[in-house]
N, C-alpha and C positions, 0 to 999 in steps of 0.2 A: 361389488361394489357399492351399488345401491343403498346394502344393509350396514357396511363399513361407516360409511357418510351421517349413517343415521345414529351410528354407534360415535360418534365423534361428537356429532349434536347435541347427545343425551351426555358426553363427557364435560363436554365443554360449555353447552348453553348457543341456543341458535345464532343469538347478537354476535360470536364470536368467529364460527363457521359460516365463510363466502363460498356461495356453488354457483356455477352456472355462470353465467352472465357476472353476478357480482364478482363470482370469481379472478375473472378476464378483465373484468375494469380497475382490478388489486394488482396485474402486474401491470405495472406501467413505471418504465423508471427513464429517466434522458441517459443513464450512465450505461444500459448495459440491455439486452432482451432477456426477458423472461417469460416468453413462453406462454402456453395458460396452460393454468394448471387445473386440474377435476376439483379442488378446492382449497380455498386456505384456512387456516386455522392459527388462531390468535388462542394459545395458552397463558395463563396467569404465573404459572409456577413448576418448579423441577421435578413435581409430583406430576404437575398432568402432562407435561412431556413424556415421563416414562409412561404413565398410558395410551398415552397416543404411541408409543412405539410398542408396543405392548401386540394392540390392535393391529396395528400395522404390520408388526410382524408376522401373526397366524394369518395376515388374509394375503400376506407376500403381496404391498403396498409398499413403492417405491416415496421416497421422505427426501423433498427438499429447503433446507437449511435456510430460511429470507432474514439478512438483517437489515439495513436500510440499501438494500439494492442498491448499491452506487461502484460496483466490482466493472472488472472491465475488460474479463475474458469470458461473457457466458458462464460465468458461475453458476449462479445463479437459476440457470433457464430451469423451468418444472414443465415442460411440456406432458400432461398425461396424468402428472403427476402428484402428490398434494405438497402442498409449500406448505412451509412450519416455519410463521413467521412471530417473531417476538417483541415486536412491538408494544407487549403489556408488561415485558418482562425489562425495566428503562433503569430498576433503583441504583442508586450508589448507596448499599446497607451499609458501611463503614468506612471510619478512615482512623488507622490507629500510626498518633501523631508520631506515640515514642518509638514504632518498630518502623514509621512512614513503610505502609503499605495499604494498600485501599483496598475494599470486596464490592464485587458490582454483578448486577446480572446482566448477563450474553447481551440483550438487546440494550443498556445503556449506551448512548450518544457521546461518541469520542467528545465532545466541545464539552457535553455536561460533565463527563469524570474530569475534565482542565482543571472544569467554575471549579467542583469539587474540591479538588486537592487543593490549589492556588485560596480556596479561605481557610484552607488549614495553613498554610505559609506552605506548601509543597508545590512539587514539581510533580508531574506527572508527562515526562519530555516525549511523548509520540505526538507527530501534527503535521499532516498531510493535507493537501487540497479541500476532501470532502469531509474534514473535520466536523459539520452542522450539519451531515445526517448519517455517516461509518457508523457504525454499534462496535461498541470491544469487541462483541462475536465473528463480525465479519473481518477486524485486522487480527485476531488473534487465526481463523480458518485458513489468515491467507498470511500470515507471517508478518504485515503490513508494513514499510519503512518508514519514507517521509524525511523532511529535511533536517530531526538533526540525529540522527542513525549515525554521523559521524562518530558524536562523539557520547552517547546513549546506547546503540544500539538500535537493533531488529525488534520488532516487539517479542520473539521468542525473550529478547534479553533483560523485557523489563514485565515477565507471568513468574510468579512464584508459586500458584499451585491453580489447577481447576477442579467444577465440578462439569461433568461427562455422561451423558446417555448414550447408552451404547446403544448399536441396532434394536435385539432385543429386549430393550425399555431396561435392564439392568443400569444402574446409575454407581458410578463411578466418584466417591468425595473425597476427593485428593486436594482440600485447601490448603495447601504448605501454603503456612505463612512466616517457613526459614530461607533466609538465603542459602546459607549451609546445609545440603540435607542429603546422604550418599547414601541413605537404606536405601539398596537395592535398586533397580532399572527406577531412572525416569521417567514415567509412564506419562507426563502430559508430554515430553516430546512428539509421542506420536500424533499429538493433537491439532500440536498448534505448525501450520501450513499446512495441512493435508485438507481441507478446502471441503471440513463436512462429512467425509468420505470413509472417515474410520469410529465416528463418533460425534455427536451433537454438545456444544460443549452451551453450558447451563446459568453458569456463574464463575467466576476470577477473582484470584489476588491479586495484586497489581504492585511491582514494588515503586517508591517515587522516592525521589530525591530533594534535596536543601532548593528552593525557589535562590535562584542568582540573584544578587543583587547588584548587580549592575549586567547591561546589556550591551556593545560596541558592534554596529552594522555599518557596510562599509560597500559602496560597487567599485570595483575595479578595474581599467579596459585594460587586455594583454596583448597585444604581438603578436603573441608565438608561442606556441603552443606547448614548445618543450618546458618554456618560463612556468607553465602553471603548477606541475608539479614543484618545482624550485620554488615558488609562492608560499603553496601546500606546507613543505613541508618547514618551511622557514617558520607558517606560522604556526605551527602544531607543538616546534620546539619550542618555539621563542615565544610563546605563550600560556604555559602553564597546564599545559589541560583543558586551556575551555574554550580550543575550538570551537567550535557545533554543527556550521554550515559552512559549506562551499560551494557553492551551486554554481555552475557555469553555461551560461548561455550561449550558442553561437548565433551571429547576424542577422540569419533569417528570426530570429524568435524574435531578437531585442525588437528589430523592426518592425514587424506584427505586432508586439505590443504596445511600440510608445510612437504609433499612427493613426488617426483614425479610419476606421472607426471605435478600434479603440479608446478604452478614456486614461490610459498611462500618458506620460510624454515622456521625453529621452534627458535625464538626469547626468550623461555621461554624452558628445557627441557621438553620431553613426562615425561608421568606417572604421570602427577597430576589428580584431579576428575573433579576440572574446572577449564579454561581460562576464564578471566574476560576481556572483553578493556573498558576501563574508561575514558569519557572525558569531560574536566569542559572547559564552558567559561566564560572567566572573564573580567575586566579590567583593570588590575596590571598586567605588565609580572610579573617581578621580585615575588611581595608579592605573587601571582597567586602560582605560583611557590612555595613560600618556607610554604606556607601553604597547600600544598598539599600535600611536600613532610615530613611536620610535621604527617600529620593526617592518610597518610601512614606508616609511624611507629611507630604509637600506634596500629593500625592493627596487623603488625609486631610483635607485646611485646606483643596483646591479643592472637595469635598464630591464627586467622582471616585466617594472608595471605601466603602464603611459599613462594613463588616469589613475586619476582618483576621488569618492564622493565621500565623504561621514557624514554620516545622520547623526546631526545634532536636536534630532527630536523624535517623538514619537510617530508623530504627526511623517516624519519624515521617514522611517522606519520601516513602519507603513507603506509609504508609498514605494520601495524599494520593494519590496514581499510581492507585493497590489503584480507588479509586474513579473515577477515570476510565478508566481500562481494565476494569471491572466491564463493560462492555457485555451479555452476556449477557442482564442485566437486561432486557432492552427487551421479550426474547420470555418471560417468566413467565408473562404471563393471554392466551396466544394466539399465532395466527399474525402477523407482520409485514409491512413490505414495507422494506428499507429503499435509502437515498439518499445518495447519495456526492459529493457537488453543488462548486461553485466559483464561488462571484461576486465582485462588488467588495461591500468594508466597507459602502459606505453606501446601499448597492439591498440590506441583510441582514433589515431590522427589519419592514421593510413585506411584502417578501416572504415570511417567514414566517409575518406575521399572517397575509397572503393566502391562505396553503397551509392555516394551521390553518382558520380560518372557512371554505372552499371545502369541506373534511373533512368538517366536522363539520355544512356544511350541507345534505349530501348523507346524513350515515352521522352524525347526535347522536349517536352513540354511541363513535365512534371518534378514537380520542388520536397525537397527533402531538408525538414528544420529539430533542427536540432537541441537539448538542452539535457541538465541532468544531475543527477547528485555527485560530480564525479570526483569527488573526494572519498566517497566509499565502493569505486566504480562500475556508481549506475547511470545508462544512459538513456534519455526517452529521444527518440523517432520518431517523429510524424511526416509520413509521406500524403503524398493527395493523391487519389486515385485516379486517374486521365482516362480510365473507361471502365465499363463495364465487364468483369468479371477478369479485372488485373491481380484481385487480392495474393489468389495465389503466389500467382511467378515475382509478384512485390514484395512475398513473405519469404519466397525463395532466395529471391539478395540478400536480404536478410539477413535471415537463419544463419545460411550453409557456410559462411566462414568463422561462424561461435565455436564450430569442434574442436578445430585445427590453434582457435587461438586460445581456449582455455576460457569460452566465454561460457554466458548461458543464455537460454531463449526467456526468462523471465528473471528479474534483481528482487523485485516486489510485489508485482502484480496477480503471482501463481498464473496456473497452469488455465484450470477451467475446459470450456471448447476448443477455445478456440489455437492454443496448444498443443491438443495434446498431440497429434502428427507426429511435432517435433520435438519429442519429449528424449527422446534416442539422442540428440543430440544435444543433449546435456548433461543427458545422464547415462552410468554404461549401462549391455544386459544384463550383469546380475544388477544393480542398482535398481532398475526398472523389474527383475523378476523379486525382489525383494517387497520392494513396495507390491507387487502382484501378492504373495504368498501374508503380509501382516493384512490385504483388502481379505484375502481368503479368507484369514482366523478369524479378523472382529466382527465382515459382513458377509458369510458367506453366500446369502441369498441377494447379494449386492442392492441392497436396499435404500442403503444412506448416497443421497445425490448420485445417483447412479450416471455414469459415463464421464463422470468429471477427472478427470487426471488420468485417468489410464481407461483404453477401450473396454 
């Protein structure tokens, strides 16, 4: 190992290799546990990443890729391994305005990529709470979702091409810029969502969209769960495909983010069963607002919506989104366990009620906060941790029903280490066997992010 570390210093330069205590100091994140790496390497190019992998492969040394270190499932934990940080590979290399594509390095921060697209009057429709620190490579590795999935899809739907370094240092140059390319296997799909276990993404080509000319944002109060789906489908059908967000907050979450010490204040009065943040992105500012108001009026007449507030300015729009994004309030009263599950909309009400009842039957003081991207079937459940050692029991309560409901233990955050033991609830034995076969074929020595996703 000492010889290997010296080889890394010779390759990258001493300023770009952290060892010992310096490496441990790099392993800090408020989001996730990063462990204690043997070294932290900071390459500056795909060629340097490939050279690192050739050296690591020859020495059988495990490598853990680091992006923005904002993951939530311990997917970047690097105890005893070599951490490969992309903090020096952050460039937006090119924006093709005619083809509406963008080429970026894997370490490019999501917010910077979005700003570069906007500077060309285009939209990169990938958005989530960690936008200011999460990287494109990290988003690709977990197939991140976020706030615009309902209209634009997951990260997978925005990736046209990738450059990937394999476990032995081979560079796979697949920087496709075409929307339609059916020439053989679509190899990039192997690496999107595989959490760095099959290959290390170094560059990507992303699909951009035209920048919307209008933005209508509203907060709705809905008193019956059954009405949520009715409102969702009405908005989808009558807003000409412009609906981009349908975010639902259960009252426990709404109360947390609208009462001190939270900075937000209630826009609609408390006491309703659900609060829905709705957004539509279109091309006709006046016409889109009129159409939205008309649809909302019919929802009110039908009794599906009890109250509503429409943002009249960007400041009011920001205030509404700030409530939804203030997830940190869920931990203000003590330790929590966070879940990111997906299930059919018609199963959600009973599932949430059952989970809450089982938690309180065992721990009467336990609190369950629920919110999420209901339009795409993704809920976030935050359970208070009532006692040391309760985490496994809480996970069993939340995860166990999902198999029979056709749900998933991870809708957008990935598997990492935290959810590895529950993978069989969402994937069949045949699927897991094929995952293992792919891992064995592409990384037979198990060097890439070892232990993540698959034991």
